[in-house]
N, C-alpha and C positions, 0 to 999 in steps of 0.2 A: 788424632782428632784434627780434623780439617775445619778451618773457620774462615768465613767470608763476610765482610760488612760492606754495604753499598749505599751511599746517599742516593736517594731517589730524585734529587733535585740539586741543580747547580747553585751552590751558595758560597759566598766568600766567608773568611774566618770570622769576621766581625758579625755577620748575620747569624752564623752557626752559634756562636758563643752567647748572643742576645736572645735566641730563640731556640735554644738546644732541645726543648720538650716538644717543639712544634715541627722541628726539621724531619722530613719525611726519610726513613731509614729501613733498610731491609738487610737481615742477616741470615746466614746460613751456617750451621755447624753439622758436621757428620761424624757420628761416633760409631765405632765398630767393636762390638763386645760379643765374642763368641759367634754365632750365626746371625746375630741382630745388627743390621746396618741401619741406624736411626739418623733420619734427616730431620733437624730441628730448624724451623724457619721462624724468625722473629720480624714482626713489623711494628713500628713506632712512628709517632708524630702525627702529621696531617698528610694523608695521601689523596690528592685530588688533582685534577688538571693534567698537566705534563707528568707529574710524578706517578699518576696512574698508568700512564703509557710505559714508563720505565718499569714499574712493578710487573707489568705484562712481561717485558723482556727478561727480567730478573727471574721470574716464575718459569718461563720457558727454559732458561738455562738450568734452573734448579731441577726441573723434571728429568734432565738427563741423568742425574745421579741415580745410582742402583740402590736405593734404600729399600728396606722391606718393612720399615715402620717410619711414618710421616706425622711430625707433630708441628702444631702452629701455636705460636705465643703471640697474643695481640693485647695484652693488658695495658701497654703503653701507647697503644694506637688510638689517638683521641678522635680522629675523623678519618672515615673512608668513603669516598664518593660512590655513587651508584656504579660508575665505570669500574671502580676498584673492587667493589663488592662482585660485579659481573666477572671480573678477572679472576677472583678468588674461587668463585663457584665453577668456572671453567676449569680452573687447575684442579680442583676437587674431583670433578668428573673425569678429567684426563687420567688421574691417578686411580679412580674407580675402575675405569676400563681396563686398567692394568692389574686390577685385583686388590687395590689398597684403599684404605680409608684414611683421610686426613684427620687426626685428632687434635682438637682444640685444648690446649692446656690451660690457657688464661685468655681473658677478653674483657675489654672495657665494658661496663654494664650498659652504656648507652649504644654501643655498637651491637651488643648482644640483643637488646630490646628491639633495635631496627630490624636486625636479621630475623628475629622470632616473628615479629609482626609481618614481615614480608614472606614468612614461611621458608626462609633460605637456611635456617640453622639445621635442617635435616640433611643437607649436603655434607655435614661433617660428624665425626664421632666426638662424643663428649664424655669424659671420664665420670664415674660415679661419685 
């Protein structure tokens, strides 16, 4: 299993300790089981401003992986800016062109409500 964690904003250790739940983070794990190459992406904290730009770079790098199953975990993502949402939608579309659907395994209910209201939730797969 390959695992990558990336802080999406430059913070010092004191800021990170004081506001750990707010620190923007992105993580990626890749698991290979039989013929399935599953790429799990986790987003946490508050992603807006400069961290949304870093999210774009992270997802561009992640899209280079050769996964055949893509999963997204956002239950600990408290805030995602409009630019961040646009980046996620573009990422999902890019994978869609390659024949894959990004499955959301967990999402903060406020983020889900915003995406649903904007009719953006349809860009992703949702487990039953």
